[in-house]
All heavy atoms as an XYZ file, in Angstrom:
700
protein
N      11.023     -4.788      7.905
C       9.639     -5.269      7.755
C       8.644     -4.134      7.855
O       7.610     -4.000      7.078
C       9.277     -6.314      8.687
C       7.874     -6.936      8.647
S       7.498     -7.712      7.117
C       8.115     -9.345      7.412
N       8.908     -3.159      8.689
C       8.001     -2.045      8.965
C       7.902     -1.223      7.718
O       6.771     -0.825      7.347
C       8.589     -1.147     10.167
C       7.697      0.018     10.393
C       8.218      0.808     11.542
C       7.262      2.000     11.824
N       7.872      3.215     12.065
N       9.002     -0.974      7.030
C       8.912     -0.273      5.708
C       8.033     -0.880      4.669
O       7.303     -0.238      4.042
C      10.340     -0.079      5.121
C      11.225      0.926      5.872
O      10.594      1.727      6.699
O      12.421      0.892      5.700
N       8.058     -2.247      4.572
C       7.241     -2.923      3.664
C       5.803     -2.741      4.004
O       4.889     -2.558      3.097
C       7.567     -4.370      3.576
C       6.608     -5.134      2.670
C       6.749     -5.024      1.252
C       5.560     -5.929      3.147
C       5.936     -5.692      0.439
C       4.679     -6.537      2.284
C       4.842     -6.464      0.924
N       5.421     -2.859      5.269
C       4.037     -2.698      5.750
C       3.553     -1.273      5.443
O       2.392     -1.029      4.920
C       3.938     -3.006      7.213
C       2.474     -2.695      7.688
C       4.233     -4.391      7.502
N       4.387     -0.303      5.616
C       4.084      1.122      5.248
C       3.975      1.270      3.792
O       3.051      1.955      3.293
C       5.106      2.046      5.831
C       5.016      2.193      7.375
C       6.109      3.000      7.913
O       6.948      3.605      7.198
O       6.160      3.186      9.127
N       4.849      0.644      3.009
C       4.794      0.780      1.522
C       3.521      0.136      1.062
O       2.890      0.695      0.055
C       6.012      0.052      0.894
C       7.308      0.820      1.025
O       7.212      2.040      1.475
O       8.328      0.280      0.881
N       3.159     -0.960      1.624
C       1.872     -1.630      1.227
C       0.680     -0.673      1.446
O      -0.194     -0.472      0.528
C       1.652     -2.931      2.015
C       0.454     -3.673      1.619
C       0.503     -4.541      0.500
C      -0.774     -3.591      2.181
C      -0.619     -5.262      0.069
C      -1.838     -4.222      1.844
C      -1.840     -5.158      0.731
N       0.636     -0.038      2.638
C      -0.423      0.880      2.852
C      -0.406      2.071      1.911
O      -1.472      2.499      1.455
N       0.719      2.634      1.703
C       0.804      3.776      0.714
C       0.328      3.383     -0.618
O      -0.371      4.112     -1.284
C       2.291      4.362      0.685
C       2.543      5.302     -0.458
C       2.715      4.999      1.962
N       0.717      2.140     -1.087
C       0.247      1.687     -2.366
C      -1.189      1.533     -2.452
O      -1.821      1.963     -3.419
C       0.995      0.204     -2.639
O       2.384      0.478     -2.681
C       0.509     -0.279     -3.962
N      -1.768      0.966     -1.383
C      -3.265      0.849     -1.318
C      -3.930      2.182     -1.410
O      -4.832      2.447     -2.210
C      -3.759      0.102     -0.010
C      -3.239     -1.396     -0.008
C      -5.297      0.148      0.121
C      -3.762     -2.250     -1.178
N      -3.390      3.105     -0.662
C      -3.940      4.522     -0.699
C      -3.815      5.146     -2.018
O      -4.759      5.807     -2.607
C      -3.266      5.392      0.257
C      -3.841      6.831      0.447
C      -3.245      7.800      1.415
N      -2.866      7.201      2.703
C      -1.652      7.010      3.129
N      -0.618      7.347      2.365
N      -1.456      6.411      4.289
N      -2.678      5.045     -2.688
C      -2.432      5.626     -4.005
C      -3.486      4.973     -5.044
O      -3.955      5.723     -5.824
C      -0.995      5.346     -4.435
C      -0.011      6.252     -3.761
C       1.445      5.803     -4.120
O       1.723      4.751     -4.738
N       2.323      6.727     -3.862
N      -3.575      3.636     -4.956
C      -4.540      3.065     -5.894
C      -5.937      3.454     -5.665
O      -6.697      3.709     -6.628
C      -4.335      1.565     -5.888
C      -2.972      0.945     -6.357
C      -2.927     -0.529     -5.965
C      -2.948      1.065     -7.861
N      -6.268      3.551     -4.440
C      -7.698      3.964     -4.115
C      -7.903      5.403     -4.516
O      -8.930      5.694     -5.140
C      -7.890      3.849     -2.572
C      -9.183      4.385     -2.104
C      -9.377      4.395     -0.514
N      -8.328      5.092      0.191
C      -8.427      6.482      0.364
N      -9.286      7.227     -0.223
N      -7.429      7.012      1.147
N      -6.994      6.329     -4.120
C      -7.144      7.725     -4.526
C      -7.177      7.874     -6.078
O      -7.821      8.751     -6.627
C      -6.088      8.590     -3.901
C      -6.306      8.747     -2.370
C      -5.215      9.457     -1.752
O      -4.060      9.658     -2.272
O      -5.365      9.828     -0.616
N      -6.327      7.028     -6.757
C      -6.324      7.040     -8.231
C      -7.709      6.724     -8.826
O      -8.018      7.191     -9.956
N      -8.545      6.020     -8.150
C      -9.806      5.739     -8.620
C     -10.840      6.718     -8.131
O     -11.997      6.637     -8.448
C     -10.201      4.278     -8.125
C      -9.420      3.182     -8.817
C      -9.941      1.837     -8.426
C      -9.274      0.783     -9.273
N      -9.665      0.750    -10.632
N     -10.415      7.626     -7.253
C     -11.329      8.627     -6.676
C     -12.267      8.123     -5.662
O     -13.324      8.687     -5.359
N     -11.785      7.027     -4.992
C     -12.685      6.378     -3.992
C     -12.324      6.796     -2.561
O     -11.148      7.120     -2.282
C     -12.481      4.879     -4.071
C     -12.964      4.172     -5.271
C     -13.697      4.662     -6.286
C     -12.720      2.796     -5.589
N     -13.876      3.683     -7.243
C     -13.282      2.593     -6.825
C     -12.027      1.766     -4.949
C     -13.246      1.289     -7.509
C     -11.982      0.536     -5.564
C     -12.539      0.309     -6.767
N     -13.314      6.731     -1.740
C     -13.066      6.987     -0.297
C     -12.645      5.630      0.250
O     -12.811      4.649     -0.386
C     -14.318      7.482      0.390
O     -15.316      6.457      0.299
N     -12.164      5.748      1.532
C     -11.865      4.446      2.218
C     -13.167      3.628      2.406
O     -13.083      2.432      2.375
C     -11.296      4.771      3.624
C      -9.921      5.295      3.500
C      -9.291      5.605      4.888
O      -9.981      5.644      5.901
N      -7.941      5.753      4.909
N     -14.266      4.333      2.575
C     -15.539      3.597      2.700
C     -15.924      2.697      1.473
O     -16.346      1.692      1.564
C     -16.605      4.538      3.005
C     -17.898      3.945      3.402
C     -18.917      4.957      3.954
O     -18.602      5.813      4.750
O     -20.125      4.789      3.509
N     -15.665      3.398      0.230
C     -15.964      2.673     -0.979
C     -15.095      1.470     -1.150
O     -15.540      0.428     -1.461
C     -15.873      3.684     -2.234
C     -15.877      2.902     -3.432
C     -16.974      4.707     -2.114
N     -13.761      1.706     -0.888
C     -12.885      0.516     -0.956
C     -13.229     -0.556     -0.006
O     -13.227     -1.759     -0.335
C     -11.399      1.019     -0.722
C     -10.401     -0.179     -0.729
C     -10.448     -1.020     -2.007
C      -8.985      0.413     -0.470
N     -13.457     -0.183      1.255
C     -13.854     -1.190      2.247
C     -15.164     -1.991      1.801
O     -15.171     -3.232      1.965
C     -14.155     -0.436      3.569
N     -16.108     -1.265      1.303
C     -17.257     -2.007      0.854
C     -17.010     -2.940     -0.314
O     -17.398     -4.113     -0.304
C     -18.334     -0.888      0.317
C     -19.574     -1.504     -0.108
C     -20.700     -0.475     -0.429
O     -20.884      0.495      0.366
O     -21.304     -0.555     -1.527
N     -16.242     -2.516     -1.300
C     -15.891     -3.310     -2.440
C     -15.002     -4.557     -2.005
O     -15.067     -5.532     -2.666
C     -15.156     -2.466     -3.494
C     -16.062     -1.587     -4.203
C     -15.334     -0.648     -5.158
N     -16.253      0.236     -5.875
C     -16.593      0.036     -7.117
N     -16.245     -0.935     -7.814
N     -17.441      0.826     -7.681
N     -14.194     -4.337     -0.953
C     -13.290     -5.416     -0.516
C     -13.929     -6.222      0.638
O     -13.282     -7.182      1.086
C     -11.985     -4.871     -0.059
N     -15.108     -5.931      1.006
C     -15.792     -6.470      2.135
C     -14.986     -6.467      3.431
O     -14.787     -7.464      4.050
C     -16.112     -8.046      1.776
C     -17.114     -8.617      2.783
O     -17.952     -7.899      3.277
O     -17.097     -9.895      2.913
N     -14.501     -5.249      3.695
C     -13.754     -5.030      4.930
C     -14.303     -3.820      5.654
O     -15.123     -3.102      5.125
C     -12.276     -4.687      4.579
C     -11.504     -5.700      3.827
C     -10.191     -5.174      3.259
C     -11.266     -6.868      4.724
N     -13.927     -3.639      6.867
C     -14.362     -2.484      7.723
C     -13.561     -1.261      7.283
O     -12.336     -1.289      7.091
C     -14.087     -2.881      9.208
C     -14.563     -1.782     10.140
O     -13.871     -0.742     10.209
N     -15.613     -2.035     10.743
N     -14.221     -0.070      7.167
C     -13.568      1.097      6.712
C     -12.345      1.449      7.651
O     -11.375      1.866      7.237
C     -14.609      2.336      6.662
C     -13.901      3.471      5.919
C     -14.058      4.787      6.552
N     -14.015      4.911      8.073
C     -12.886      5.225      8.709
N     -11.710      5.298      8.130
N     -12.931      5.318      9.983
N     -12.605      1.300      8.922
C     -11.523      1.684      9.887
C     -10.239      0.798      9.700
O      -9.144      1.245      9.820
C     -11.953      1.713     11.304
O     -12.442      0.475     11.737
N     -10.555     -0.487      9.264
C      -9.455     -1.402      9.059
C      -8.611     -0.970      7.864
O      -7.429     -1.005      7.780
C      -9.993     -2.867      8.978
C      -8.821     -3.813      8.821
C      -8.030     -4.216      9.914
C      -8.516     -4.401      7.558
C      -6.996     -5.091      9.716
C      -7.510     -5.278      7.472
C      -6.722     -5.541      8.516
O      -5.735     -6.541      8.357
N      -9.417     -0.573      6.784
C      -8.667     -0.113      5.580
C      -7.815      1.067      5.890
O      -6.699      1.250      5.466
C      -9.775      0.309      4.468
C      -9.101      1.011      3.328
C     -10.417     -0.921      3.977
N      -8.319      2.046      6.814
C      -7.485      3.153      7.238
C      -6.280      2.721      7.961
O      -5.158      3.273      7.798
N      -6.394      1.655      8.811
C      -5.218      1.153      9.571
C      -4.235      0.542      8.513
O      -2.955      0.729      8.651
C      -5.699      0.078     10.546
C      -6.479      0.649     11.656
C      -5.690      1.558     12.568
O      -4.643      1.120     13.110
O      -6.084      2.654     12.864
N      -4.745     -0.109      7.503
C      -3.815     -0.815      6.512
C      -3.029      0.434      5.784
O      -1.832      0.347      5.716
C      -4.529     -1.603      5.515
C      -3.687     -2.008      4.311
C      -5.153     -2.874      6.146
N      -3.841      1.452      5.397
C      -3.269      2.504      4.649
C      -2.161      3.278      5.507
O      -1.189      3.763      4.880
C      -4.287      3.539      4.142
C      -5.085      2.969      3.036
C      -6.071      3.956      2.460
O      -6.094      5.192      2.899
O      -6.736      3.660      1.495
N      -2.302      3.314      6.786
C      -1.322      3.956      7.644
C      -0.205      3.117      8.059
O       0.677      3.518      8.822
C      -2.097      4.585      8.875
C      -2.918      5.750      8.515
C      -3.486      6.415      9.749
N      -4.382      5.596     10.508
C      -5.660      5.435     10.208
N      -6.179      5.996      9.132
N      -6.463      4.658     10.872
N      -0.243      1.875      7.686
C       0.820      0.875      7.953
C       0.763      0.445      9.391
O       1.771      0.040     10.050
N      -0.362      0.511     10.002
C      -0.499      0.123     11.479
C      -0.883     -1.302     11.777
O      -0.851     -1.826     12.785
C      -1.569      1.042     12.090
C      -1.293      2.476     11.994
C      -1.562      3.247     13.369
N      -1.621      4.626     13.227
C      -0.581      5.471     13.042
N       0.598      4.959     13.050
N      -0.798      6.753     13.058
N      -1.380     -1.952     10.672
C      -1.650     -3.457     10.770
C      -0.950     -4.106      9.598
O      -0.663     -3.579      8.548
C      -3.160     -3.707     10.747
C      -3.839     -3.117     11.984
C      -3.827     -3.184      9.446
N      -0.763     -5.387      9.777
C      -0.262     -6.292      8.718
C      -1.425     -7.166      8.241
O      -1.900     -8.081      8.871
C       0.798     -7.211      9.223
C       2.032     -6.276      9.713
C       1.434     -8.134      8.049
C       3.066     -7.039     10.414
N      -1.909     -6.836      6.996
C      -3.060     -7.577      6.427
C      -2.645     -9.094      6.157
O      -1.502     -9.280      5.760
C      -3.501     -6.814      5.293
C      -2.288     -6.034      4.814
C      -1.551     -5.775      6.107
N      -3.586     -9.949      6.270
C      -3.356    -11.390      5.918
C      -3.232    -11.369      4.378
O      -3.673    -10.450      3.624
C      -4.464    -12.278      6.331
O      -5.707    -11.938      5.667
N      -2.759    -12.433      3.837
C      -2.793    -12.713      2.402
C      -4.160    -12.646      1.796
O      -4.373    -12.149      0.700
C      -1.938    -14.003      2.059
C      -1.636    -14.031      0.638
C      -2.727    -15.206      2.397
C      -0.403    -13.232      0.266
N      -5.132    -13.146      2.535
C      -6.536    -13.108      2.056
C      -7.057    -11.664      1.977
O      -7.658    -11.285      1.000
C      -7.416    -14.001      2.951
C      -8.924    -13.714      2.619
C      -7.037    -15.399      2.809
N      -6.658    -10.884      2.964
C      -7.177     -9.426      3.069
C      -6.397     -8.756      1.839
O      -7.075     -7.870      1.219
C      -6.882     -8.825      4.378
O      -7.627     -9.558      5.329
C      -7.210     -7.373      4.374
N      -5.160     -9.018      1.705
C      -4.379     -8.335      0.575
C      -4.957     -8.688     -0.712
O      -5.130     -7.823     -1.601
C      -2.918     -8.728      0.608
N      -5.419     -9.930     -0.929
C      -6.101    -10.324     -2.085
C      -7.443     -9.598     -2.340
O      -7.732     -9.237     -3.411
C      -6.294    -11.863     -2.127
C      -6.784    -12.315     -3.480
N      -8.145    -12.582     -3.612
C      -6.182    -12.690     -4.606
C      -8.310    -12.981     -4.849
N      -7.086    -13.095     -5.512
N      -8.139     -9.501     -1.210
C      -9.471     -8.791     -1.281
C      -9.283     -7.297     -1.775
O      -9.959     -6.761     -2.599
C     -10.129     -8.758      0.046
C     -10.781    -10.073      0.427
C     -11.445     -9.923      1.807
C     -12.215    -11.044      2.328
N     -13.012    -10.761      3.540
N      -8.224     -6.711     -1.201
C      -7.934     -5.262     -1.520
C      -7.505     -5.291     -2.978
O      -7.939     -4.355     -3.751
C      -6.939     -4.760     -0.642
C      -7.317     -4.416      0.825
C      -6.095     -4.206      1.752
C      -8.247     -3.274      0.845
N      -6.596     -6.122     -3.392
C      -6.123     -6.101     -4.829
C      -7.280     -6.297     -5.727
O      -7.455     -5.581     -6.753
C      -5.068     -7.197     -5.003
N      -8.185     -7.271     -5.504
C      -9.320     -7.531     -6.367
C     -10.199     -6.302     -6.404
O     -10.708     -5.921     -7.487
C     -10.070     -8.758     -5.864
N     -10.493     -5.698     -5.298
C     -11.396     -4.538     -5.256
C     -10.801     -3.409     -6.064
O     -11.507     -2.648     -6.735
C     -11.590     -4.088     -3.888
N      -9.429     -3.287     -6.054
C      -8.734     -2.224     -6.759
C      -8.456     -2.648     -8.231
O      -7.800     -1.917     -8.987
C      -7.457     -1.867     -6.040
C      -7.701     -1.145     -4.701
C      -6.461     -1.228     -3.851
C      -8.131      0.287     -4.988
N      -8.918     -3.787     -8.627
C      -8.696     -4.360    -10.021
C      -7.202     -4.355    -10.364
O      -6.809     -3.993    -11.433
C      -9.494     -3.424    -10.990
C      -9.720     -4.100    -12.341
O      -9.804     -5.330    -12.325
O      -9.740     -3.416    -13.376
N      -6.448     -4.982     -9.486
C      -5.032     -5.201     -9.755
C      -4.717     -6.611     -9.241
O      -5.320     -7.065     -8.192
C      -4.183     -4.122     -9.083
C      -2.636     -4.335     -9.495
C      -4.291     -4.095     -7.662
C      -1.781     -3.069     -9.148
N      -3.807     -7.321     -9.888
C      -3.503     -8.657     -9.389
C      -2.444     -8.515     -8.265
O      -1.861     -7.448     -8.112
C      -3.106     -9.635    -10.460
C      -1.769     -9.171    -11.189
O      -0.815     -8.659    -10.585
N      -1.754     -9.337    -12.484
N      -2.224     -9.580     -7.500
C      -1.336     -9.543     -6.414
C       0.113     -9.270     -6.806
O       0.774     -8.470     -6.144
C      -1.363    -10.883     -5.614
C      -2.661    -11.095     -4.816
S      -2.720     -9.930     -3.414
C      -1.518    -10.686     -2.322
N       0.493     -9.749     -7.956
C       1.877     -9.469     -8.410
C       2.033     -7.952     -8.661
O       2.974     -7.386     -8.332
C       2.182    -10.328     -9.713
C       3.455     -9.881    -10.348
C       2.185    -11.782     -9.317
N       1.068     -7.416     -9.412
C       1.105     -5.958     -9.607
C       1.065     -5.081     -8.335
O       1.796     -4.158     -8.250
N       0.314     -5.540     -7.412
C       0.277     -4.833     -6.111
C       1.615     -4.889     -5.373
O       2.125     -3.855     -4.972
C      -0.805     -5.433     -5.191
C      -1.054     -4.849     -3.830
C      -1.405     -3.335     -3.956
C      -2.133     -5.594     -3.162
N       2.235     -6.077     -5.275
C       3.512     -6.179     -4.690
C       4.661     -5.551     -5.425
O       5.602     -5.065     -4.840
C       3.786     -7.741     -4.494
C       2.837     -8.420     -3.475
C       3.172     -9.867     -3.436
C       2.881     -7.765     -2.082
N       4.452     -5.521     -6.739
C       5.542     -4.831     -7.583
C       5.508     -3.358     -7.220
O       6.567     -2.708     -7.113
C       5.262     -5.064     -8.993
C       6.183     -4.375    -10.087
C       7.649     -4.796     -9.757
C       5.743     -4.670    -11.438
N       4.310     -2.763     -7.071
C       4.229     -1.350     -6.760
C       4.839     -1.117     -5.384
O       5.478     -0.097     -5.140
C       2.782     -0.858     -6.786
C       2.308     -0.791     -8.316
C       0.979     -0.123     -8.338
N       1.059      1.234     -7.908
C       0.402      2.290     -8.359
N      -0.362      2.053     -9.482
N       0.477      3.468     -7.805
N       4.620     -2.031     -4.393
C       5.233     -1.924     -3.123
C       6.785     -1.924     -3.314
O       7.521     -1.170     -2.599
C       4.796     -3.015     -2.180
S       3.080     -2.964     -1.748
N       7.328     -2.794     -4.042
C       8.722     -2.941     -4.304
C       9.301     -1.627     -4.974
O      10.383     -1.233     -4.634
C       9.013     -4.182     -5.230
C      10.447     -4.377     -5.503
C      11.238     -4.989     -4.306
O      10.637     -5.449     -3.417
O      12.427     -4.806     -4.305
N       8.549     -1.078     -5.859
C       9.004      0.140     -6.487
C       9.095      1.267     -5.424
O      10.023      2.071     -5.547
C       8.062      0.545     -7.653
C       8.175     -0.361     -8.806
C       7.031     -0.249     -9.754
O       5.930      0.323     -9.516
N       7.277     -0.550    -11.053
N       8.144      1.357     -4.512
C       8.303      2.416     -3.435
C       9.545      2.186     -2.651
O      10.257      3.068     -2.284
C       7.069      2.345     -2.543
C       5.798      3.040     -3.055
C       4.628      2.835     -2.011
C       6.088      4.556     -3.178
N       9.851      0.838     -2.329
C      10.929      0.528     -1.469
C      12.237      0.971     -2.185
O      13.207      1.493     -1.631
C      11.073     -0.947     -1.104
C      12.218     -1.359     -0.379
C      12.266     -2.810      0.034
O      11.445     -3.586     -0.473
O      13.217     -3.231      0.691
N      12.333      0.680     -3.566
C      13.510      1.051     -4.282
C      13.682      2.533     -4.367
O      14.769      3.017     -4.216
C      13.328      0.523     -5.721
C      13.413     -1.037     -5.838
C      14.759     -1.545     -5.279
O      15.855     -1.085     -5.563
N      14.687     -2.672     -4.529
N      12.633      3.269     -4.533
C      12.733      4.761     -4.531
C      13.229      5.252     -3.255
O      13.942      6.260     -3.175
C      11.472      5.405     -5.021
O      10.416      5.238     -4.032
N      12.832      4.614     -2.172
C      13.250      5.096     -0.783
C      14.764      4.792     -0.646
O      15.474      5.572     -0.116
C      12.509      4.339      0.316
C      12.949      4.783      1.738
C      12.328      4.091      2.874
N      10.864      3.942      2.828
C      10.152      2.849      2.498
N      10.733      1.762      2.280
N       8.865      2.899      2.514
N      15.206      3.693     -1.146
C      16.620      3.292     -1.129
C      17.431      4.307     -1.940
O      18.624      4.747     -1.474
C      16.908      1.934     -1.659
C      16.539      0.720     -0.666
C      16.644     -0.521     -1.418
C      17.316      0.797      0.558
N      17.002      4.639     -3.079
C      17.646      5.706     -3.906
C      17.832      6.991     -3.165
O      18.871      7.607     -3.179
C      17.017      5.754     -5.333
C      17.535      7.032     -6.049
C      17.149      4.561     -6.104
N      16.695      7.355     -2.528
C      16.799      8.671     -1.810
C      17.768      8.588     -0.670
O      18.504      9.550     -0.409
C      15.340      8.979     -1.293
C      14.406      9.571     -2.287
C      13.187     10.166     -1.663
N      12.420      9.271     -0.814
C      11.463      8.443     -1.168
N      11.090      8.487     -2.444
N      10.879      7.597     -0.235
N      17.831      7.507      0.034
C      18.776      7.337      1.197
C      20.242      7.415      0.598
O      21.081      8.003      1.223
C      18.528      6.096      1.840
C      17.326      6.061      2.817
C      17.224      4.745      3.483
N      15.974      4.767      4.321
C      15.375      3.642      4.684
N      15.900      2.441      4.502
N      14.240      3.688      5.337
N      20.508      6.809     -0.499
C      21.837      6.732     -1.075
C      22.255      8.150     -1.494
O      23.277      8.558     -1.234
C      21.847      5.765     -2.221
C      21.863      4.340     -1.756
C      23.162      6.037     -3.037
C      21.593      3.277     -2.805
N      21.332      8.879     -2.116
C      21.512     10.225     -2.531
C      21.794     11.163     -1.380
O      22.636     11.991     -1.402
C      20.349     10.759     -3.436
C      20.349     10.127     -4.748
O      21.332      9.595     -5.234
N      19.167     10.181     -5.420
N      20.961     11.061     -0.353
C      21.170     11.814      0.862
C      22.543     11.544      1.477
O      23.270     12.352      2.009
C      20.147     11.596      1.871
C      18.691     12.212      1.493
C      17.619     11.819      2.477
C      18.765     13.703      1.362
N      22.887     10.220      1.544
C      24.198      9.861      2.148
C      25.308     10.531      1.249
O      26.345     10.940      1.773
C      24.341      8.358      2.216
N      25.145     10.474     -0.032
C      26.249     11.036     -0.902
C      26.370     12.528     -0.697
O      27.430     13.032     -0.707
C      25.879     10.701     -2.368
N      25.242     13.166     -0.507
C      25.271     14.645     -0.270
C      25.914     15.001      1.001
O      26.670     15.926      1.119
C      23.814     15.248     -0.333
C      23.321     15.094     -1.725
C      23.796     16.692      0.165
C      21.820     15.390     -1.868
N      25.646     14.145      1.988
C      26.249     14.357      3.404
C      27.769     14.232      3.401
O      28.335     14.773      4.338
C      25.531     13.428      4.369
N      28.347     13.425      2.536
C      29.785     13.177      2.461
C      30.440     14.329      1.919
O      30.892     15.034      1.611
C      30.039     11.928      1.675
S      29.475     10.441      2.473
């Protein structure tokens, strides 16, 4: 579960930075506190489904697209682990 929360935060950060926005701009657009957005991006909090929807809407992505990007990060992490394990053998 911890990996998913971190992947969610990384995804939010990537999308935000892709738009050239600061955390403050995203927070304002999502009607959230800037420090809370930072906590989400660092994977320190688990946002509610309502908060996740606010972030997705502010970033102009639907929830399915947002979760798909999180899943892609998880898959790439698994591939790296498999590759590292194969190298170690």
